[in-house]
N, C-alpha and C positions, 0 to 999 in steps of 0.2 A: 755777459749777463744772459743773453738769449740761450747760450749753450747750457747754462745752469738749469734753466727751466726744462730743457729737453732731457737732461740727465735725471732730474727729479721725477719726471713723468715716466721715463723709460725704466726706472727701478721697479715699478709695479708690474712690469711685464716680463721680468726675468723668470727663468725656470725655477722650479722647486729645488732647493739644495739636496744633494744626495744623502746627507746625514740627517734628514728630517726624522722626527721622532715617530711619525706614523709609519714611514717606510721601514724603520728599524724594527718595529714590533710586528709587522705583518709577515709572519713566517708561514706561508702556505695558506693564509686566510683561514686558520683554524679558530675554534672557539676560545682556546687558551694558547698562550704563546710558548710556554716551556713545560716540560714534564713535572717540574717541581711544584707547579701550581695546578696540576690536574686535579679533578674532583676526587674526593676520598670515597671510600666504600659507603660510608654513612650518607653522604650527599647523593650518591647514585640511588641508594635504597629510598631516600626521602623523595627524590624526583619520581621514582617508580610508584610509590604509594600515593603521592599527590595526584599524579596523572591518572592512576586507576580510580581514585575517589571522584575526581572531576568527570571522568568518562562515565562512571556509574550514575552520577547525578544527572548529567546531560542525557544519557540513555533513558533513565527513568522519567525525566521530564518529557522527552519525545514520545515515549510509550503512553504516558498519561494523557498528553494532548491528543494523540491519535485515537486512543480508546474512548475518550470522553466527547469527541466531536461527533455529533449525531449526523447520520446520513439523511435524515428527514427531520424537518422542524414542523411542529404543529402550532399554528397561530390562530388567534380568535380576534376577529375585527368587530368590536362592539360587544355590548352586554348580551344581546339576544341572538347574535350571529352564530352560525355553526362553525366548528373548527375546520380549518383548512390545512391540508398537508402540503408543505412546500418541499420540493426535492432539493436537497443540499449536497447531492453526491458529487457534483463537479467541484465544489469548494472542498469537500472532504478529500477527494483524490489529489487536489492541488496541495492542500496542507500536508497530506501524507507524503507526497513526493518531495516537497521542499524540506520538510523536517528530516526525512530519510537522507536526502542529499547533504544537508547540513551536518548530520551525524557522521556521514561518511567522510566529509572534509575534516571535521574535528578529529575523528579517529586517525586519519592520515597524518595530520599535524602532530598529534600526540606521539604516534609511532616514529615519525622522522626526528622529532626533538629527542626522544629517548635513544634512538640509534646514534645520533650525532653526539649526544652527551656521554654515552657509554662506550664509544669505540676506543680501541686501544691504539697506541702509537706504533 
């Protein structure tokens, strides 16, 4: 009776069988397992077009945000107060740097995905 309990608990610690379905499908850790299921020409063109459109939209948004962020802000405190110019250049440069860095990362990801998707066997 005691040996049955030990055997039941020991079964959970056995190694993974060699004919595991995950191990059988991992041929070099590629995006697709065999050449018969490789992406068609139309799928590759669609990926390129979608990537280009997304990149243009992101680039346009970054340029729009950078160009519309003022380096100086004019504020008025009260109805009879004079306008006060507040220097916003530090925030402007920070926003510009972060958006440019984000665009660089996005461009790199798009490039890597397209290269991996379109490489030949």
